[in-house]
C-alpha positions, 0 to 999 in steps of 0.5 A, a space after each residue: 495069354 502072354 503072347 496076347 499081352 506082348 503083341 498088343 503092347 508092341 502094336 501100341 508102341 509102334 503106333 506111338 513111334 510112327 514118326 520115327 524109323 521104328 517098329 523094326 528093332 527093339 529099344 527104339 527109345 534110344 533114338 528119341 530126342 530129349 534135348 530141347 536144343 537138338 529138337 529145336 534144330 530139327 533133331 539129331 544134330 551132332 556137330 555142336 562142340 561147346 559146353 552143352 552137356 546133353 550133346 554127347 548122348 548123340 555124339 560122344 566125340 563132342 565131350 570136352 572140358 567146357 562141360 566139366 561139372 555140369 548137369 543137364 536135365 530134360 523131360 518131354 511131354 510126348 503123347 498121352 501119359 507117355 513121357 521120356 527124358 534124359 539126365 547128363 553129367 560131365 566130370 573133368 578129372 584133370 588136364 591130362 585125362 580130361 573129361 568123362 560123361 555119364 548119361 541116363 535116357 528113359 521112357 515111361 509108357 504110362 499105365 495100360 489096361 490088361 485084358 485076356 484073349 476074351 477081352 475080360 479085364 485082368 489088371 493094369 500094368 506099366 511099361 518103361 525102358 532106361 539106358 545108362 551110358 558112360 562116354 569119353 573123347 580124345 583129340 587125335 594128336 596134331 589134328 582138329 579131329 576128335 573121337 569118342 565112344 559111349 558104352 550103354 547098358 539097356 533095360 526094358 520092362 513091358 508088363 511082365 516081359 523084361 530084356 537087357 542089352 548093351 550097345 556102343 556109340 562111336 563118334 568123330 568130329 572135325 572142328 575148324 575154329 578159323 572158318 567156324 565149321 564143324 563136321 561130324 559122323 556117328 554110328 549109334 547103337 551097335 549092340 545086342 540083347 543079352 536077354 530076350 523078351 520072349 523066344 526071339 533075339 531082336 536087332 538094336 536100332 542102329 543109326 548112322 548120322 552125318 552133320 555139318 554146321 558153320 558159325 558165320 563170321 560176321 553174324 551171330 548165327 550158326 546153320 546146321 545140316 544133318 543127314 540121318 538114317 544113312 544106314 537105310 536108303 528107303 525111309 518111306 511109309 505108306 500114306 493112305 492120304 496120298 493114294 490116288 483113286 483109280 478106275 472104279 473102286 481101285 486105289 493106286 498107291 501114291 509113289 514116292 520119288 527118288 528126290 522125295 526119299 532123298 530129302 527124307 534124310 535131311 534135317 535143317 536147323 538154325 541157331 541165332 545168337 548161339 553164344 549169348 545168354 538168350 538164343 533162338 532156334 528153329 529147324 525143319 525135319 523133312 522126313 517127319 514133315 512128309 510122314 505127318 503131312 495131310 494132303 491139301 491141308 496146311 500143317 506145321 509138321 516137321 517144323 520145330 522152334 525153341 529158345 534158350 535162356 541163361 541166368 547165372 549158373 542156370 540155363 533153361 531151354 524150351 522147344 515146341 515140335 509136332 511128333 504125332 498127328 494127334 498132339 504137339 510135344 513140348 521139350 523142357 531142359 535145365 542145365 546146371 553149372 556147378 
């Protein structure tokens, strides 16, 4: 009966994470985007080096003194009863030691109806996962490079099954203030399960990301280019909508070209008035667009858009994005400058 519970729940979670490179590792929630700013720019942007206290959750090298005494709170209405989000806080110790960052990332899968192997109702149960992180970054002396690391403790509870794990994120960012260019790379979720759900130890969702962005000198505009999931070349999934009808009743799988697969690593974003009290953001995630696109049907899959509004010591952010074929997702964020 335990295996039946676990298999059913695992299948459901894999379906909900269809637009991610998921279903192959445990703790997949670690790669979900909770920051409205990141989500609006297409997701997984790692090149921002400013006072955004949410940024270190994806690139610890971005931790800096401008984030000091700031709290970031984010929540995402994902699908059905599933919600997830994050909380961040940065504390500047002194001018020498500088700034530490703490974060919490969580996902609540809602309530499930329990059934036994005969389909008879047993009881309702819930599933949730959470990760606690601590991060720190330093400048490499006499250079424009910064390095940082997050250490994470992870807890997962799916019905009566529990698991604990640990991981680290490693980040590097290059900041050229003269040309307004930032380049960055991160290796995320290097870790292991301390305790297993059942009798098999699972891999964590390792991800390698590279990004570059530039603030234009004469215009209030910053463009972003991100290459995600560089640890894995083939990001394709079978899409029944692209199957071609063969001779008789035979169905021939639609092939994904080399160029199409290459573009699935690409995320593009643009931020207008990035240093103003009001800024606008838009992005396009090629992989998400391909995975959720219907053939011969117009769709906004892959497109995301949002805005940020700062009033005194508060900054509110909102983003609209399509992460599943069923519903749209809304991202809400609040940064508090203490």
